VOPA-812485 format. One record per residue (C-alpha): residue in one letter; x, y, z. Coordinates in nm, 4 decimals. Layout:
BEGIN
<r rest="A" x="X" y="Y" z="Z"/>
...
END
This chain:
BEGIN
<r rest="M" x="-0.9775" y="-0.6052" z="1.1522"/>
<r rest="K" x="-0.9763" y="-0.7493" z="1.5267"/>
<r rest="K" x="-0.9653" y="-0.4824" z="1.7876"/>
<r rest="T" x="-0.8146" y="-0.5077" z="2.1126"/>
<r rest="G" x="-1.0808" y="-0.2876" z="2.3017"/>
<r rest="T" x="-1.0629" y="-0.0636" z="2.5673"/>
<r rest="G" x="-0.9665" y="-0.3673" z="2.8526"/>
<r rest="L" x="-0.6524" y="-0.4497" z="2.7071"/>
<r rest="I" x="-0.3735" y="-0.5134" z="2.9558"/>
<r rest="F" x="-0.0985" y="-0.3084" z="2.8945"/>
<r rest="A" x="0.1625" y="-0.5793" z="2.8774"/>
<r rest="L" x="0.4242" y="-0.5746" z="2.6442"/>
<r rest="F" x="0.3992" y="-0.9193" z="2.4758"/>
<r rest="I" x="0.5687" y="-1.0294" z="2.1686"/>
<r rest="L" x="0.3857" y="-1.2619" z="1.8730"/>
<r rest="P" x="0.5176" y="-1.3702" z="1.6253"/>
<r rest="F" x="0.4828" y="-1.2110" z="1.2735"/>
<r rest="L" x="0.2381" y="-1.3914" z="1.0522"/>
<r rest="T" x="0.3869" y="-1.5743" z="0.7588"/>
<r rest="A" x="0.2750" y="-1.4904" z="0.4578"/>
<r rest="S" x="0.1274" y="-1.8043" z="0.1929"/>
<r rest="A" x="0.3460" y="-2.0209" z="0.0038"/>
<r rest="D" x="0.2050" y="-1.8889" z="-0.2866"/>
<r rest="A" x="0.2406" y="-1.5254" z="-0.2509"/>
<r rest="P" x="0.3442" y="-1.3014" z="-0.5790"/>
<r rest="N" x="0.6954" y="-1.1803" z="-0.6394"/>
<r rest="L" x="0.6304" y="-0.8495" z="-0.6303"/>
<r rest="L" x="0.7777" y="-0.5020" z="-0.7431"/>
<r rest="L" x="0.8011" y="-0.2822" z="-0.4779"/>
<r rest="L" x="0.9233" y="0.0984" z="-0.4740"/>
<r rest="K" x="1.2408" y="0.2956" z="-0.3584"/>
<r rest="N" x="1.1941" y="0.6344" z="-0.2539"/>
<r rest="Y" x="1.2746" y="0.8863" z="-0.4824"/>
<r rest="R" x="1.5878" y="1.1388" z="-0.3264"/>
<r rest="P" x="1.6343" y="1.4686" z="-0.5492"/>
<r rest="G" x="1.8957" y="1.5352" z="-0.7949"/>
<r rest="M" x="1.7408" y="1.1720" z="-0.9324"/>
<r rest="E" x="1.7686" y="1.1524" z="-1.3326"/>
<r rest="I" x="1.3973" y="1.0883" z="-1.3751"/>
<r rest="T" x="1.3616" y="1.2420" z="-1.7047"/>
<r rest="G" x="1.1531" y="1.0971" z="-1.9431"/>
<r rest="W" x="0.9901" y="0.8671" z="-1.6866"/>
<r rest="Y" x="0.6743" y="0.7445" z="-1.6779"/>
<r rest="M" x="0.4513" y="0.9256" z="-1.3813"/>
<r rest="S" x="0.1237" y="0.8529" z="-1.2014"/>
<r rest="E" x="-0.0620" y="0.9230" z="-0.8967"/>
<r rest="K" x="0.0260" y="0.6760" z="-0.6379"/>
<r rest="L" x="-0.3227" y="0.5519" z="-0.5169"/>
<r rest="D" x="-0.3557" y="0.4709" z="-0.1459"/>
<r rest="G" x="-0.5612" y="0.1796" z="-0.1700"/>
<r rest="V" x="-0.5148" y="-0.2129" z="-0.0925"/>
<r rest="R" x="-0.2337" y="-0.4053" z="-0.3278"/>
<r rest="A" x="-0.4291" y="-0.7263" z="-0.5059"/>
<r rest="Y" x="-0.2518" y="-0.8985" z="-0.7572"/>
<r rest="W" x="-0.4676" y="-1.0910" z="-1.0380"/>
<r rest="N" x="-0.2700" y="-1.4190" z="-1.1536"/>
<r rest="G" x="-0.4610" y="-1.5083" z="-1.4167"/>
<r rest="R" x="-0.7329" y="-1.7391" z="-1.2242"/>
<r rest="Q" x="-0.8181" y="-1.5268" z="-0.8749"/>
<r rest="L" x="-0.7272" y="-1.2086" z="-0.6998"/>
<r rest="I" x="-0.5116" y="-1.2297" z="-0.3825"/>
<r rest="S" x="-0.3691" y="-1.0538" z="-0.1304"/>
<r rest="R" x="0.0625" y="-0.8806" z="-0.1479"/>
<r rest="Q" x="0.0695" y="-1.2507" z="0.1022"/>
<r rest="G" x="-0.0827" y="-1.4759" z="-0.1548"/>
<r rest="N" x="-0.4116" y="-1.4568" z="0.0183"/>
<r rest="P" x="-0.7485" y="-1.4422" z="-0.2088"/>
<r rest="F" x="-1.0014" y="-1.2178" z="-0.1642"/>
<r rest="A" x="-1.2799" y="-1.2613" z="-0.1030"/>
<r rest="T" x="-1.4619" y="-1.1433" z="-0.4978"/>
<r rest="P" x="-1.8199" y="-1.1517" z="-0.5771"/>
<r rest="D" x="-1.8203" y="-1.3502" z="-0.9071"/>
<r rest="W" x="-1.9082" y="-1.0891" z="-1.0782"/>
<r rest="F" x="-1.6364" y="-0.8692" z="-0.9509"/>
<r rest="T" x="-1.3680" y="-1.1195" z="-1.1647"/>
<r rest="K" x="-1.6012" y="-1.1799" z="-1.4011"/>
<r rest="D" x="-1.4164" y="-1.1867" z="-1.7753"/>
<r rest="F" x="-1.0860" y="-1.0756" z="-1.6136"/>
<r rest="P" x="-0.7703" y="-1.1821" z="-1.8950"/>
<r rest="P" x="-0.6184" y="-1.4509" z="-1.8993"/>
<r rest="F" x="-0.3283" y="-1.3491" z="-1.7647"/>
<r rest="E" x="-0.1170" y="-1.1854" z="-1.4964"/>
<r rest="L" x="-0.2457" y="-0.7818" z="-1.3167"/>
<r rest="D" x="-0.0748" y="-0.5345" z="-1.0340"/>
<r rest="G" x="-0.2301" y="-0.2755" z="-0.8839"/>
<r rest="E" x="-0.4803" y="-0.1024" z="-0.6184"/>
<r rest="L" x="-0.8616" y="-0.2046" z="-0.5367"/>
<r rest="W" x="-0.9710" y="0.1501" z="-0.4613"/>
<r rest="I" x="-1.2224" y="0.3402" z="-0.3844"/>
<r rest="A" x="-1.1259" y="0.7143" z="-0.4128"/>
<r rest="R" x="-0.8479" y="0.9480" z="-0.2889"/>
<r rest="G" x="-0.9008" y="0.9995" z="0.1167"/>
<r rest="R" x="-1.1398" y="0.6501" z="0.1622"/>
<r rest="F" x="-0.8246" y="0.3524" z="0.2480"/>
<r rest="E" x="-1.0247" y="0.2080" z="0.5899"/>
<r rest="E" x="-1.3552" y="0.1990" z="0.3308"/>
<r rest="V" x="-1.1111" y="-0.0265" z="0.0811"/>
<r rest="A" x="-0.9402" y="-0.1894" z="0.3139"/>
<r rest="S" x="-1.3042" y="-0.2722" z="0.5358"/>
<r rest="I" x="-1.4539" y="-0.4226" z="0.2549"/>
<r rest="T" x="-1.1977" y="-0.6371" z="0.0677"/>
<r rest="S" x="-1.0909" y="-0.7555" z="0.4533"/>
<r rest="R" x="-1.3807" y="-0.9516" z="0.4595"/>
<r rest="D" x="-1.3921" y="-1.3662" z="0.4238"/>
<r rest="Q" x="-1.7353" y="-1.3661" z="0.2341"/>
<r rest="P" x="-1.8093" y="-1.1856" z="-0.0842"/>
<r rest="H" x="-2.0706" y="-0.9181" z="-0.0153"/>
<r rest="D" x="-2.2200" y="-0.6006" z="-0.2347"/>
<r rest="G" x="-1.9454" y="-0.3707" z="-0.1070"/>
<r rest="W" x="-1.7334" y="-0.4851" z="-0.3648"/>
<r rest="Q" x="-1.9571" y="-0.2227" z="-0.6258"/>
<r rest="R" x="-1.7994" y="0.0341" z="-0.4742"/>
<r rest="V" x="-1.4314" y="-0.0942" z="-0.5524"/>
<r rest="T" x="-1.2381" y="-0.0504" z="-0.8906"/>
<r rest="Y" x="-0.8769" y="-0.2922" z="-1.0240"/>
<r rest="N" x="-0.6712" y="0.0061" z="-1.0944"/>
<r rest="I" x="-0.3708" y="-0.0985" z="-1.2831"/>
<r rest="F" x="0.0001" y="-0.0033" z="-1.2749"/>
<r rest="E" x="0.1611" y="-0.3087" z="-1.4255"/>
<r rest="V" x="0.1315" y="-0.6344" z="-1.6327"/>
<r rest="P" x="0.3575" y="-0.8642" z="-1.4669"/>
<r rest="N" x="0.5989" y="-1.1543" z="-1.6601"/>
<r rest="A" x="0.4828" y="-0.9347" z="-2.0096"/>
<r rest="P" x="0.7394" y="-0.9235" z="-2.2685"/>
<r rest="G" x="0.9155" y="-0.5428" z="-2.3398"/>
<r rest="N" x="0.9203" y="-0.2001" z="-2.1875"/>
<r rest="L" x="0.6500" y="-0.0757" z="-1.9743"/>
<r rest="G" x="0.4000" y="0.0876" z="-2.2509"/>
<r rest="A" x="0.3803" y="-0.2508" z="-2.4420"/>
<r rest="R" x="0.3433" y="-0.3995" z="-2.1143"/>
<r rest="L" x="0.0444" y="-0.2194" z="-1.9870"/>
<r rest="G" x="-0.0829" y="-0.2131" z="-2.3557"/>
<r rest="R" x="-0.1355" y="-0.6004" z="-2.3636"/>
<r rest="L" x="-0.4660" y="-0.4876" z="-2.1268"/>
<r rest="Q" x="-0.5408" y="-0.2119" z="-2.3048"/>
<r rest="S" x="-0.5845" y="-0.3952" z="-2.6054"/>
<r rest="Y" x="-0.7584" y="-0.6424" z="-2.3781"/>
<r rest="L" x="-1.0149" y="-0.4351" z="-2.2770"/>
<r rest="K" x="-1.0611" y="-0.2866" z="-2.5757"/>
<r rest="Q" x="-1.1743" y="-0.6465" z="-2.7389"/>
<r rest="Y" x="-1.3472" y="-0.7481" z="-2.3687"/>
<r rest="P" x="-1.4326" y="-0.4013" z="-2.2006"/>
<r rest="V" x="-1.4680" y="-0.4642" z="-1.7982"/>
<r rest="S" x="-1.5883" y="-0.1713" z="-1.6208"/>
<r rest="R" x="-1.3722" y="-0.2566" z="-1.2749"/>
<r rest="I" x="-1.0719" y="-0.2892" z="-1.4792"/>
<r rest="H" x="-0.8421" y="0.0668" z="-1.4426"/>
<r rest="I" x="-0.4948" y="0.1102" z="-1.6081"/>
<r rest="I" x="-0.3813" y="0.4466" z="-1.4126"/>
<r rest="P" x="-0.2823" y="0.7075" z="-1.6118"/>
<r rest="Q" x="0.0847" y="0.7411" z="-1.6969"/>
<r rest="M" x="0.2562" y="1.1203" z="-1.8165"/>
<r rest="H" x="0.6107" y="1.1706" z="-1.8992"/>
<r rest="C" x="0.8136" y="1.3435" z="-1.6545"/>
<r rest="S" x="1.0083" y="1.6190" z="-1.8180"/>
<r rest="S" x="1.2250" y="1.7254" z="-1.5039"/>
<r rest="D" x="1.2588" y="1.8034" z="-1.1830"/>
<r rest="D" x="1.0152" y="2.0852" z="-1.1562"/>
<r rest="H" x="0.7476" y="1.9094" z="-1.3796"/>
<r rest="L" x="0.7619" y="1.6546" z="-1.1119"/>
<r rest="Q" x="0.7233" y="1.8565" z="-0.8524"/>
<r rest="A" x="0.4479" y="2.1285" z="-0.9529"/>
<r rest="R" x="0.2644" y="1.7496" z="-1.0643"/>
<r rest="L" x="0.2977" y="1.6566" z="-0.6984"/>
<r rest="A" x="0.2199" y="1.9874" z="-0.5243"/>
<r rest="E" x="-0.1248" y="1.9619" z="-0.8027"/>
<r rest="V" x="-0.1961" y="1.5784" z="-0.6481"/>
<r rest="E" x="-0.1380" y="1.6445" z="-0.2585"/>
<r rest="A" x="-0.3628" y="1.9563" z="-0.3183"/>
<r rest="V" x="-0.6719" y="1.7299" z="-0.4091"/>
<r rest="G" x="-0.5917" y="1.5211" z="-0.1201"/>
<r rest="G" x="-0.3774" y="1.2515" z="-0.3333"/>
<r rest="E" x="-0.1276" y="1.0341" z="-0.1610"/>
<r rest="G" x="0.2018" y="1.0823" z="-0.3875"/>
<r rest="L" x="0.3282" y="1.0375" z="-0.7352"/>
<r rest="V" x="0.5353" y="0.7408" z="-0.8764"/>
<r rest="L" x="0.7738" y="0.6971" z="-1.1170"/>
<r rest="R" x="0.8926" y="0.4360" z="-1.3449"/>
<r rest="N" x="1.1893" y="0.4020" z="-1.6016"/>
<r rest="P" x="0.9880" y="0.2887" z="-1.8897"/>
<r rest="D" x="1.2543" y="0.0864" z="-2.0171"/>
<r rest="I" x="1.3048" y="-0.1451" z="-1.8387"/>
<r rest="P" x="1.1620" y="-0.4542" z="-1.8817"/>
<r rest="Y" x="0.9009" y="-0.6327" z="-1.5723"/>
<r rest="E" x="1.0729" y="-0.6415" z="-1.2300"/>
<r rest="F" x="1.0275" y="-0.7675" z="-0.9556"/>
<r rest="S" x="1.1575" y="-0.6956" z="-0.6088"/>
<r rest="R" x="1.2637" y="-0.3423" z="-0.4762"/>
<r rest="S" x="1.3659" y="-0.1761" z="-0.7640"/>
<r rest="P" x="1.6080" y="0.1434" z="-0.8778"/>
<r rest="N" x="1.3633" y="0.1985" z="-1.1573"/>
<r rest="A" x="1.0062" y="0.2236" z="-0.9946"/>
<r rest="L" x="1.0308" y="0.5353" z="-0.7468"/>
<r rest="K" x="0.8031" y="0.6817" z="-0.5065"/>
<r rest="V" x="0.7481" y="1.0248" z="-0.4663"/>
<r rest="K" x="0.5972" y="1.1758" z="-0.1310"/>
<r rest="R" x="0.6974" y="1.4997" z="0.1207"/>
<r rest="F" x="0.7970" y="1.2405" z="0.3575"/>
<r rest="D" x="0.9326" y="0.8797" z="0.4105"/>
<r rest="D" x="0.7237" y="0.6124" z="0.4891"/>
<r rest="R" x="0.7556" y="0.2301" z="0.5951"/>
<r rest="E" x="0.5494" y="-0.0725" z="0.7375"/>
<r rest="G" x="0.5671" y="-0.2790" z="1.0433"/>
<r rest="R" x="0.4562" y="-0.5070" z="1.2776"/>
<r rest="V" x="0.2507" y="-0.3984" z="1.6111"/>
<r rest="V" x="0.4287" y="-0.6338" z="1.8641"/>
<r rest="G" x="0.3145" y="-0.4357" z="2.1591"/>
<r rest="Y" x="0.1791" y="-0.1328" z="2.3686"/>
<r rest="R" x="0.2708" y="0.0956" z="2.6021"/>
<r rest="P" x="0.0519" y="0.2378" z="2.9142"/>
<r rest="G" x="-0.0693" y="0.6321" z="2.8353"/>
<r rest="K" x="-0.0551" y="0.8999" z="3.0881"/>
<r rest="G" x="-0.2194" y="1.1817" z="3.1960"/>
<r rest="K" x="-0.5749" y="1.2728" z="2.9260"/>
<r rest="Y" x="-0.4549" y="0.8720" z="2.7816"/>
<r rest="T" x="-0.4710" y="0.7073" z="3.0948"/>
<r rest="G" x="-0.6016" y="0.3718" z="3.0290"/>
<r rest="K" x="-0.5743" y="0.3881" z="2.6713"/>
<r rest="V" x="-0.2479" y="0.3089" z="2.4506"/>
<r rest="G" x="0.0044" y="0.6028" z="2.4680"/>
<r rest="A" x="0.2266" y="0.4608" z="2.2025"/>
<r rest="L" x="0.2355" y="0.1640" z="2.0148"/>
<r rest="W" x="0.5690" y="-0.0984" z="2.0079"/>
<r rest="V" x="0.6637" y="-0.1315" z="1.6227"/>
<r rest="E" x="0.9357" y="-0.4047" z="1.5059"/>
<r rest="L" x="1.0759" y="-0.3341" z="1.1779"/>
<r rest="K" x="1.1116" y="-0.6415" z="0.9607"/>
<r rest="D" x="1.5670" y="-0.5898" z="1.0474"/>
<r rest="G" x="1.4053" y="-0.6675" z="1.4298"/>
<r rest="R" x="1.4453" y="-0.3087" z="1.5641"/>
<r rest="R" x="1.2302" y="-0.1893" z="1.7887"/>
<r rest="F" x="1.0646" y="0.1781" z="1.8944"/>
<r rest="Y" x="0.7622" y="0.3304" z="1.9716"/>
<r rest="I" x="0.5169" y="0.4919" z="1.7860"/>
<r rest="G" x="0.2826" y="0.7438" z="1.9876"/>
<r rest="T" x="0.1884" y="1.0411" z="1.8035"/>
<r rest="G" x="-0.0161" y="1.0217" z="1.5077"/>
<r rest="L" x="-0.2968" y="0.7938" z="1.6795"/>
<r rest="S" x="-0.6833" y="0.9942" z="1.7121"/>
<r rest="D" x="-0.8384" y="0.9475" z="2.0606"/>
<r rest="R" x="-1.0234" y="0.5994" z="1.9080"/>
<r rest="E" x="-0.7377" y="0.4394" z="1.8005"/>
<r rest="R" x="-0.5651" y="0.5127" z="2.1581"/>
<r rest="E" x="-0.8729" y="0.3233" z="2.3033"/>
<r rest="E" x="-0.9549" y="0.0177" z="1.9885"/>
<r rest="P" x="-0.5342" y="0.0066" z="1.9187"/>
<r rest="P" x="-0.4251" y="-0.1743" z="1.6289"/>
<r rest="S" x="-0.4516" y="-0.5000" z="1.7207"/>
<r rest="I" x="-0.1150" y="-0.7368" z="1.8420"/>
<r rest="G" x="0.0317" y="-0.9118" z="1.5077"/>
<r rest="S" x="-0.1291" y="-0.6175" z="1.2553"/>
<r rest="T" x="0.0626" y="-0.4483" z="0.9917"/>
<r rest="I" x="0.0478" y="-0.0846" z="1.0317"/>
<r rest="T" x="0.2374" y="0.2180" z="0.8165"/>
<r rest="F" x="0.3799" y="0.4887" z="0.9434"/>
<r rest="K" x="0.5803" y="0.7975" z="0.8347"/>
<r rest="H" x="0.9082" y="0.9642" z="0.9396"/>
<r rest="Q" x="1.1460" y="1.1709" z="0.8669"/>
<r rest="G" x="1.4843" y="0.9769" z="0.7870"/>
<r rest="Y" x="1.6870" y="0.7877" z="1.0687"/>
<r rest="T" x="1.8963" y="0.7632" z="1.3499"/>
<r rest="A" x="2.2157" y="0.6716" z="1.3709"/>
<r rest="N" x="2.1201" y="0.3612" z="1.5380"/>
<r rest="G" x="1.9013" y="0.3381" z="1.2477"/>
<r rest="I" x="1.5521" y="0.3567" z="1.3783"/>
<r rest="P" x="1.3444" y="0.6060" z="1.1964"/>
<r rest="R" x="1.2771" y="0.9325" z="1.3159"/>
<r rest="F" x="0.9733" y="1.1712" z="1.4499"/>
<r rest="A" x="0.7941" y="0.8255" z="1.3650"/>
<r rest="S" x="0.4131" y="0.8745" z="1.3410"/>
<r rest="F" x="0.1388" y="0.6647" z="1.2690"/>
<r rest="L" x="-0.0845" y="0.6912" z="0.9288"/>
<r rest="R" x="-0.3157" y="0.3499" z="0.9474"/>
<r rest="I" x="-0.3374" y="0.0185" z="0.9647"/>
<r rest="R" x="-0.2112" y="-0.2085" z="0.6437"/>
<r rest="E" x="-0.4529" y="-0.5070" z="0.4750"/>
<r rest="T" x="-0.3791" y="-0.8191" z="0.6834"/>
<r rest="L" x="-0.5149" y="-1.0505" z="0.4098"/>
END
């Protein structure tokens, strides 16, 4: 990703949002889990912090509909039907997988990447049947780079919290809950929930605020715009290096927060990472 560098001009200027390709897929999006929701019997899996990727039966594309520059061998023997999942290396290595998958030419770095599936879009039946379709295909045509993300049944909120603690203890991001009985859905669904100790969202960087004191000559805060047009500053969570070379204007970032103010602004927002821009 292109960086602005230490010589950036700290002007509060705006670039229009990057537009998605006309071929952008309709993807399942997660809502936030709230205590007290009825999730007994739902599927529970680890939420992998990778790069979202959609296999349309012919090529691997990003959330925005742009093709990844995968080596031919990476997608060799992929099934002729759709898949949805995460390009992933390991816990805590998001920046590495994002760097590998953002290049515009195939390269050997893809050797470290696996494709981890949580959905078989547009397939008939419930979630178990849809994932079962891929499982049957892989038995006949093994593809070492494709993994089905393990699912377990959630028996109670206590079970959920215990599993969340286990995942967080080994550096995982959180959990995903899925209603196993629902046919395939796309868009943001109440039948698919993310479970974390904090809320997170994405926003687009539209400017910077200059730093003061020890941050003089660096970025003090990112000026971020949400999809609904609300704008606010995020000044925490940035490392010294990220203040010297901040996320580019127009890039999408993920930040965590704790609820919202009365004006709908994320409360106590803190920078987490740059999201993929393909």
